[in-house]
Structures are given as structure tokens and as C-alpha cells.
Biopython code that builds the backbone (N, CA, C, O; Angstrom):
import numpy as np
from Bio.PDB.StructureBuilder import StructureBuilder

atoms = [
    (1, "MET", "N", (30.163, -2.862, 14.591)),
    (1, "MET", "CA", (29.671, -2.351, 13.665)),
    (1, "MET", "C", (28.378, -1.659, 14.298)),
    (1, "MET", "O", (27.457, -2.417, 14.602)),
    (2, "SER", "N", (28.240, -0.442, 14.500)),
    (2, "SER", "CA", (27.175, 0.327, 14.627)),
    (2, "SER", "C", (26.283, 0.749, 13.414)),
    (2, "SER", "O", (26.703, 1.198, 12.348)),
    (3, "VAL", "N", (24.883, 0.511, 13.785)),
    (3, "VAL", "CA", (23.865, 0.894, 12.602)),
    (3, "VAL", "C", (23.175, 2.058, 13.105)),
    (3, "VAL", "O", (22.766, 2.068, 14.267)),
    (4, "SER", "N", (22.987, 3.177, 12.223)),
    (4, "SER", "CA", (22.000, 4.434, 12.740)),
    (4, "SER", "C", (20.855, 4.693, 11.679)),
    (4, "SER", "O", (21.120, 4.700, 10.477)),
    (5, "PHE", "N", (19.737, 4.880, 12.098)),
    (5, "PHE", "CA", (18.705, 4.928, 10.842)),
    (5, "PHE", "C", (18.451, 6.442, 10.835)),
    (5, "PHE", "O", (18.363, 7.000, 11.929)),
    (6, "PRO", "N", (18.348, 7.027, 9.921)),
    (6, "PRO", "CA", (17.918, 8.417, 9.686)),
    (6, "PRO", "C", (16.450, 8.588, 10.412)),
    (6, "PRO", "O", (15.995, 7.573, 10.940)),
    (7, "LYS", "N", (15.876, 9.488, 10.460)),
    (7, "LYS", "CA", (14.587, 9.830, 10.922)),
    (7, "LYS", "C", (13.616, 9.809, 9.579)),
    (7, "LYS", "O", (13.913, 10.081, 8.416)),
    (8, "ASN", "N", (12.359, 9.393, 10.142)),
    (8, "ASN", "CA", (11.117, 9.130, 9.126)),
    (8, "ASN", "C", (11.605, 8.166, 8.021)),
    (8, "ASN", "O", (11.043, 8.230, 6.927)),
    (9, "VAL", "N", (12.707, 7.187, 8.235)),
    (9, "VAL", "CA", (12.767, 6.343, 7.293)),
    (9, "VAL", "C", (12.261, 4.669, 7.832)),
    (9, "VAL", "O", (12.354, 4.217, 8.973)),
    (10, "ARG", "N", (11.742, 4.012, 6.657)),
    (10, "ARG", "CA", (11.288, 3.003, 7.056)),
    (10, "ARG", "C", (12.021, 1.646, 6.345)),
    (10, "ARG", "O", (12.400, 1.604, 5.174)),
    (11, "ILE", "N", (12.097, 0.870, 7.046)),
    (11, "ILE", "CA", (13.081, -0.029, 6.629)),
    (11, "ILE", "C", (12.419, -1.731, 6.108)),
    (11, "ILE", "O", (11.815, -2.512, 6.844)),
    (12, "PHE", "N", (12.685, -1.887, 5.005)),
    (12, "PHE", "CA", (12.503, -3.203, 4.741)),
    (12, "PHE", "C", (13.349, -4.286, 4.091)),
    (12, "PHE", "O", (14.164, -3.743, 3.346)),
    (13, "PHE", "N", (13.440, -5.288, 4.088)),
    (13, "PHE", "CA", (14.988, -5.981, 3.576)),
    (13, "PHE", "C", (14.332, -7.360, 2.680)),
    (13, "PHE", "O", (13.314, -7.992, 2.963)),
    (14, "LEU", "N", (15.309, -7.591, 1.476)),
    (14, "LEU", "CA", (15.199, -8.528, 0.904)),
    (14, "LEU", "C", (16.487, -9.759, 1.488)),
    (14, "LEU", "O", (17.683, -9.541, 1.684)),
    (15, "LYS", "N", (15.822, -10.882, 1.634)),
    (15, "LYS", "CA", (16.519, -12.071, 1.708)),
    (15, "LYS", "C", (17.364, -12.355, 0.636)),
    (15, "LYS", "O", (16.816, -12.303, -0.465)),
    (16, "GLU", "N", (18.653, -12.666, 0.658)),
    (16, "GLU", "CA", (19.419, -13.157, -0.421)),
    (16, "GLU", "C", (18.790, -14.661, -0.932)),
    (16, "GLU", "O", (18.098, -15.234, -0.091)),
    (17, "ARG", "N", (18.948, -15.239, -2.044)),
    (17, "ARG", "CA", (18.075, -16.234, -2.562)),
    (17, "ARG", "C", (19.050, -17.576, -1.850)),
    (17, "ARG", "O", (18.590, -18.668, -1.518)),
    (18, "VAL", "N", (20.223, -17.219, -1.756)),
    (18, "VAL", "CA", (21.091, -18.317, -1.355)),
    (18, "VAL", "C", (21.700, -17.998, -0.041)),
    (18, "VAL", "O", (22.431, -17.009, 0.010)),
    (19, "LEU", "N", (21.546, -18.535, 0.776)),
    (19, "LEU", "CA", (21.884, -18.218, 2.306)),
    (19, "LEU", "C", (22.828, -19.435, 2.576)),
    (19, "LEU", "O", (22.407, -20.591, 2.530)),
    (20, "SER", "N", (23.901, -19.171, 2.811)),
    (20, "SER", "CA", (25.113, -20.298, 3.269)),
    (20, "SER", "C", (24.630, -20.547, 4.775)),
    (20, "SER", "O", (23.849, -19.780, 5.338)),
    (21, "LEU", "N", (25.103, -21.557, 5.303)),
    (21, "LEU", "CA", (24.708, -21.902, 6.695)),
    (21, "LEU", "C", (25.504, -21.174, 7.688)),
    (21, "LEU", "O", (24.921, -21.035, 8.763)),
    (22, "GLU", "N", (26.414, -20.784, 7.631)),
    (22, "GLU", "CA", (27.207, -19.921, 8.259)),
    (22, "GLU", "C", (26.544, -18.246, 8.640)),
    (22, "GLU", "O", (26.478, -17.577, 9.671)),
    (23, "ARG", "N", (26.089, -18.020, 7.080)),
    (23, "ARG", "CA", (26.071, -16.571, 6.946)),
    (23, "ARG", "C", (24.676, -16.252, 6.427)),
    (23, "ARG", "O", (24.171, -16.977, 5.570)),
    (24, "LYS", "N", (24.096, -15.293, 6.868)),
    (24, "LYS", "CA", (22.601, -14.895, 6.316)),
    (24, "LYS", "C", (22.996, -12.901, 6.062)),
    (24, "LYS", "O", (23.509, -12.054, 6.793)),
    (25, "ILE", "N", (22.443, -12.878, 4.701)),
    (25, "ILE", "CA", (22.857, -11.774, 4.482)),
    (25, "ILE", "C", (21.516, -10.898, 4.323)),
    (25, "ILE", "O", (20.609, -11.536, 3.789)),
    (26, "PHE", "N", (21.218, -9.668, 4.646)),
    (26, "PHE", "CA", (20.039, -9.353, 4.630)),
    (26, "PHE", "C", (20.620, -7.594, 3.753)),
    (26, "PHE", "O", (21.698, -7.105, 4.092)),
    (27, "ILE", "N", (19.731, -6.895, 2.690)),
    (27, "ILE", "CA", (19.804, -6.121, 2.374)),
    (27, "ILE", "C", (18.904, -4.838, 2.589)),
    (27, "ILE", "O", (17.765, -4.889, 2.126)),
    (28, "PHE", "N", (19.240, -3.889, 3.135)),
    (28, "PHE", "CA", (18.262, -2.999, 3.746)),
    (28, "PHE", "C", (18.424, -2.167, 2.746)),
    (28, "PHE", "O", (19.488, -1.902, 2.186)),
    (29, "HIS", "N", (17.095, -1.638, 2.451)),
    (29, "HIS", "CA", (16.481, -0.450, 1.246)),
    (29, "HIS", "C", (16.175, 0.490, 2.379)),
    (29, "HIS", "O", (15.590, -0.035, 3.327)),
    (30, "PHE", "N", (16.443, 1.732, 2.474)),
    (30, "PHE", "CA", (16.149, 2.783, 3.156)),
    (30, "PHE", "C", (15.651, 3.660, 2.021)),
    (30, "PHE", "O", (16.350, 4.097, 1.106)),
    (31, "THR", "N", (14.002, 3.912, 2.248)),
    (31, "THR", "CA", (13.373, 4.970, 1.441)),
    (31, "THR", "C", (12.386, 5.842, 1.848)),
    (31, "THR", "O", (11.233, 5.431, 1.983)),
    (32, "LYS", "N", (12.690, 7.025, 2.068)),
    (32, "LYS", "CA", (11.297, 8.086, 2.571)),
    (32, "LYS", "C", (10.039, 7.655, 2.346)),
    (32, "LYS", "O", (9.158, 7.551, 3.200)),
    (33, "ASN", "N", (9.936, 7.357, 0.976)),
    (33, "ASN", "CA", (8.361, 6.937, 0.779)),
    (33, "ASN", "C", (7.751, 5.766, 1.109)),
    (33, "ASN", "O", (6.557, 5.510, 0.954)),
    (34, "LEU", "N", (8.801, 4.885, 1.683)),
    (34, "LEU", "CA", (7.639, 3.301, 2.054)),
    (34, "LEU", "C", (6.694, 3.478, 3.039)),
    (34, "LEU", "O", (7.196, 3.455, 4.163)),
    (35, "GLN", "N", (5.642, 3.627, 3.019)),
    (35, "GLN", "CA", (5.259, 3.455, 4.039)),
    (35, "GLN", "C", (4.239, 2.206, 4.987)),
    (35, "GLN", "O", (3.730, 2.181, 6.108)),
    (36, "GLU", "N", (4.296, 1.448, 4.035)),
    (36, "GLU", "CA", (3.822, -0.130, 4.684)),
    (36, "GLU", "C", (4.859, -0.481, 4.966)),
    (36, "GLU", "O", (5.766, -0.221, 4.175)),
    (37, "VAL", "N", (5.155, -1.192, 6.163)),
    (37, "VAL", "CA", (6.158, -1.982, 6.900)),
    (37, "VAL", "C", (5.348, -2.907, 7.710)),
    (37, "VAL", "O", (4.290, -2.567, 8.240)),
    (38, "ASN", "N", (5.925, -4.224, 7.807)),
    (38, "ASN", "CA", (5.932, -4.791, 8.788)),
    (38, "ASN", "C", (6.095, -4.861, 9.915)),
    (38, "ASN", "O", (6.717, -5.899, 10.139)),
    (39, "LYS", "N", (5.906, -4.378, 10.726)),
    (39, "LYS", "CA", (6.359, -4.102, 12.059)),
    (39, "LYS", "C", (7.162, -5.429, 12.878)),
    (39, "LYS", "O", (8.226, -5.470, 13.496)),
    (40, "LYS", "N", (6.033, -6.564, 12.539)),
    (40, "LYS", "CA", (6.814, -7.577, 13.075)),
    (40, "LYS", "C", (8.114, -8.133, 12.650)),
    (40, "LYS", "O", (8.946, -8.658, 13.389)),
    (41, "VAL", "N", (8.202, -7.933, 11.197)),
    (41, "VAL", "CA", (9.012, -8.427, 10.582)),
    (41, "VAL", "C", (10.511, -7.564, 10.956)),
    (41, "VAL", "O", (11.632, -8.048, 11.116)),
    (42, "GLU", "N", (10.052, -6.041, 11.031)),
    (42, "GLU", "CA", (11.282, -5.154, 11.207)),
    (42, "GLU", "C", (11.795, -5.685, 12.458)),
    (42, "GLU", "O", (13.025, -5.665, 12.515)),
    (43, "LYS", "N", (11.194, -6.159, 13.487)),
    (43, "LYS", "CA", (11.755, -6.181, 14.856)),
    (43, "LYS", "C", (12.230, -7.627, 14.785)),
    (43, "LYS", "O", (13.240, -7.838, 15.456)),
    (44, "LYS", "N", (11.786, -8.555, 14.199)),
    (44, "LYS", "CA", (12.769, -9.391, 14.241)),
    (44, "LYS", "C", (13.839, -9.571, 13.643)),
    (44, "LYS", "O", (14.670, -10.389, 14.037)),
    (45, "LEU", "N", (14.011, -8.749, 12.468)),
    (45, "LEU", "CA", (15.063, -8.603, 11.543)),
    (45, "LEU", "C", (16.068, -7.745, 12.492)),
    (45, "LEU", "O", (17.228, -8.149, 12.572)),
    (46, "LEU", "N", (15.710, -6.659, 13.165)),
    (46, "LEU", "CA", (16.648, -5.930, 14.046)),
    (46, "LEU", "C", (16.920, -6.514, 14.875)),
    (46, "LEU", "O", (17.988, -6.029, 15.248)),
    (47, "LYS", "N", (16.555, -7.694, 15.800)),
    (47, "LYS", "CA", (16.833, -8.469, 16.647)),
    (47, "LYS", "C", (17.903, -9.334, 16.308)),
    (47, "LYS", "O", (18.837, -9.459, 17.101)),
    (48, "LYS", "N", (17.887, -9.961, 15.206)),
    (48, "LYS", "CA", (18.678, -10.565, 14.333)),
    (48, "LYS", "C", (20.277, -9.987, 13.973)),
    (48, "LYS", "O", (21.421, -10.437, 13.907)),
    (49, "LEU", "N", (19.670, -8.896, 13.821)),
    (49, "LEU", "CA", (20.946, -7.980, 13.338)),
    (49, "LEU", "C", (21.787, -7.736, 14.604)),
    (49, "LEU", "O", (23.008, -7.620, 14.495)),
    (50, "ARG", "N", (21.310, -7.671, 15.543)),
    (50, "ARG", "CA", (22.126, -7.120, 17.052)),
    (50, "ARG", "C", (22.561, -8.727, 17.345)),
    (50, "ARG", "O", (23.756, -8.749, 17.643)),
    (51, "LYS", "N", (22.092, -9.786, 17.351)),
    (51, "LYS", "CA", (22.886, -11.009, 17.519)),
    (51, "LYS", "C", (24.020, -11.475, 16.535)),
    (51, "LYS", "O", (25.071, -12.033, 16.849)),
    (52, "LYS", "N", (23.526, -11.084, 15.107)),
    (52, "LYS", "CA", (24.761, -11.757, 14.073)),
    (52, "LYS", "C", (25.561, -10.125, 13.680)),
    (52, "LYS", "O", (25.659, -9.723, 12.520)),
    (53, "LYS", "N", (25.905, -9.602, 14.493)),
    (53, "LYS", "CA", (26.302, -8.133, 13.700)),
    (53, "LYS", "C", (27.660, -8.674, 12.582)),
    (53, "LYS", "O", (27.750, -8.239, 11.434)),
    (54, "ASP", "N", (28.409, -9.443, 13.038)),
    (54, "ASP", "CA", (29.573, -9.670, 12.079)),
    (54, "ASP", "C", (29.370, -10.382, 10.682)),
    (54, "ASP", "O", (30.050, -10.340, 9.657)),
    (55, "SER", "N", (28.235, -11.029, 10.984)),
    (55, "SER", "CA", (27.740, -11.787, 9.846)),
    (55, "SER", "C", (26.710, -11.300, 8.597)),
    (55, "SER", "O", (26.261, -11.993, 7.684)),
    (56, "ILE", "N", (26.490, -9.845, 8.881)),
    (56, "ILE", "CA", (25.496, -9.313, 8.196)),
    (56, "ILE", "C", (26.220, -8.034, 7.252)),
    (56, "ILE", "O", (27.172, -7.416, 7.729)),
    (57, "ILE", "N", (25.768, -7.755, 6.100)),
    (57, "ILE", "CA", (26.089, -6.924, 5.397)),
    (57, "ILE", "C", (24.965, -5.798, 4.941)),
    (57, "ILE", "O", (23.962, -5.961, 4.247)),
    (58, "LEU", "N", (25.491, -4.570, 5.588)),
    (58, "LEU", "CA", (24.325, -3.701, 5.192)),
    (58, "LEU", "C", (25.028, -2.617, 4.005)),
    (58, "LEU", "O", (26.202, -2.272, 3.871)),
    (59, "ARG", "N", (23.835, -2.256, 3.244)),
    (59, "ARG", "CA", (24.015, -1.752, 2.094)),
    (59, "ARG", "C", (22.770, -0.537, 2.380)),
    (59, "ARG", "O", (21.633, -0.976, 2.550)),
    (60, "GLY", "N", (22.966, 0.890, 2.432)),
    (60, "GLY", "CA", (21.884, 1.430, 2.356)),
    (60, "GLY", "C", (21.935, 2.093, 0.964)),
    (60, "GLY", "O", (22.936, 2.325, 0.287)),
    (61, "VAL", "N", (20.175, 2.440, 0.582)),
    (61, "VAL", "CA", (20.001, 3.000, -0.607)),
    (61, "VAL", "C", (19.158, 4.061, -0.283)),
    (61, "VAL", "O", (18.146, 4.010, 0.416)),
    (62, "PHE", "N", (19.618, 4.968, -0.809)),
    (62, "PHE", "CA", (19.066, 6.527, -0.563)),
    (62, "PHE", "C", (18.120, 7.185, -1.983)),
    (62, "PHE", "O", (17.653, 8.323, -1.940)),
]
sb = StructureBuilder()
sb.init_structure("model")
sb.init_model(0)
sb.init_chain("A")
sb.init_seg("    ")
for serial, (resi, resn, name, xyz) in enumerate(atoms, 1):
    if name == "N":
        sb.init_residue(resn, " ", resi, " ")
    sb.init_atom(name, np.array(xyz, "f"), 0.0, 1.0, " ", f" {name:<3s}", serial, name[0])
structure = sb.get_structure()
């Protein structure tokens, strides 16, 4: 699964309230108007995304 992000789009995420031990689900919201982004959180999240590609569900909201 490859993920590409459009230009000028900021990323933030919501963790599901119920996380199973085997699977963590991250919901990505893509919005052009989002200005404040915690870069450390974003980098951590993308690092996890690369490690657990098969166990992550992505939803793009435009």
C-alpha cells in the first residue's frame, strides 16, 4: 500500500478510542486549511505508518 500526499496539505490524526493489541487504526484528515501541525507527532505517525503498513486503515477527507 503506497500513500501519496497532495501538495500544501497538512496532516493530523485521531487515534481510535479502542485499540486492539494487534492493530492500531489511524484516521488521516487531509485539509488545506489546517495550519497548526505538531511536526513531531506527524513524523512519529509517518514512521509508524511505514512500519505497520498492513495494519493501518487510511481515509482521506477532502
